[in-house]
C-alpha positions in Angstrom: 0.0 0.0 0.0 1.1 3.6 -0.6 2.6 5.0 2.6 2.4 8.7 3.6 5.4 10.5 5.2 4.0 9.7 8.7 4.4 6.0 8.0 0.7 5.2 7.7 -0.8 3.8 4.6 -2.7 6.2 2.4 -4.3 3.5 0.2 -6.1 0.8 2.2 -8.4 -2.1 1.3 -11.9 -1.7 2.8 -15.2 -3.6 2.2 -15.7 -1.2 -0.7 -12.3 -2.0 -2.2 -9.2 0.1 -2.5 -9.8 3.5 -0.8 -7.9 6.5 0.5 -7.5 6.1 4.2 -9.7 8.3 6.3 -12.1 8.9 3.4 -14.9 7.2 1.6 -13.2 7.8 -1.7 -12.2 4.7 -3.6 -9.5 4.4 -6.2 -12.2 3.4 -8.7 -13.8 6.8 -8.2 -10.4 8.4 -9.0 -10.1 6.1 -12.1 -13.4 7.6 -13.4 -11.8 11.0 -13.4 -8.4 9.8 -14.7 -9.9 8.0 -17.6 -12.1 11.0 -18.4 -8.8 13.0 -18.8 -9.1 15.2 -15.7 -5.8 16.8 -14.6 -4.6 15.8 -11.1 -5.2 19.2 -9.7 -8.9 19.1 -10.6 -9.3 15.6 -9.3 -7.7 16.7 -6.0 -10.1 19.7 -5.8 -13.2 17.6 -6.8 -12.5 14.9 -4.3 -11.2 17.3 -1.6 -7.9 15.5 -1.2 -4.6 16.8 0.1 -1.6 16.9 -2.2 -0.1 14.0 -0.3 -3.3 11.8 -0.6 -3.4 12.5 -4.4 0.3 11.8 -4.9 0.1 8.6 -2.9 -3.0 7.4 -4.7 -1.7 8.1 -8.1 1.6 6.4 -7.3 -0.3 3.4 -6.0 -2.4 3.3 -9.2 0.7 3.5 -11.4 2.6 0.9 -9.4 -0.3 -1.6 -9.3 -1.9 -0.6 -12.6 -2.9 -4.1 -13.8 -4.5 -4.9 -10.4 -6.3 -1.6 -10.1 -7.6 -1.7 -13.7 -8.9 -5.3 -13.2 -10.7 -4.3 -10.1 -12.0 -1.2 -11.7 -13.4 -3.2 -14.6 -15.1 -5.5 -12.1 -16.6 -2.6 -10.2 -18.0 -1.1 -13.5 -19.5 -4.5 -14.5 -21.2 -4.8 -11.1 -22.5 -1.3 -11.3 -23.9 -2.0 -14.8 -25.6 -5.2 -13.6 -27.2 -3.3 -10.6 -28.3 -0.5 -13.0 -29.9 -3.0 -15.4 -31.7 -4.8 -12.5 -33.3 -1.6 -11.2 -34.1 -0.4 -14.6 -36.0 -3.6 -15.3 -37.7 -3.6 -12.0 -38.7 0.1 -12.3 -40.0 -0.4 -15.9 -42.8 -2.5 -14.5 -43.7 0.1 -11.8 -43.6 3.0 -14.2 -45.9 1.2 -16.6 -48.4 0.6 -13.8 -48.2 4.3 -12.8 -48.7 5.5 -16.4 -51.8 3.3 -16.7 -53.5 5.0 -13.7 -55.9 7.8 -14.5 -55.0 11.3 -13.4 -56.1 12.3 -10.0 -59.0 14.8 -9.9 -57.8 18.4 -9.9 -54.5 17.6 -11.7 -55.7 18.1 -15.3 -54.2 21.6 -15.5 -50.8 20.3 -14.2 -50.8 17.4 -16.7 -51.8 19.8 -19.6 -48.9 22.1 -18.7 -46.5 19.2 -18.5 -47.6 17.9 -21.8 -47.1 21.3 -23.4 -43.5 21.4 -22.0 -42.8 18.0 -23.4 -44.0 19.0 -26.9 -42.0 22.2 -26.7 -38.9 20.2 -25.8 -39.5 17.9 -28.7 -39.9 20.7 -31.2 -36.6 22.3 -30.1 -34.6 19.1 -30.3 
């Protein structure tokens, strides 16, 4: 693990995977920004890291690149599977909601919403 100047590890393994010690920030979250082409200074600012945390995390990623990338790929796969599960599950619920008649007194709200939808379609 990457070690800070005080001798403590900056990168630790938690139940969420590889993370920056003392934070809830995983290296996989950092990988999202790295692969999106963000410069280190912006990553540091976005994740509210110290210079030392950023340096140690980037050094760990570079040193253990194959391991981190493999775990990152697994994390992305699991996230996609979870997204698909909830999308399918919610599709049924949204269909049920759409089939319900509007509540009394909401006709004006629905008409306004429909007008906005049509306006958005025409500007696209």
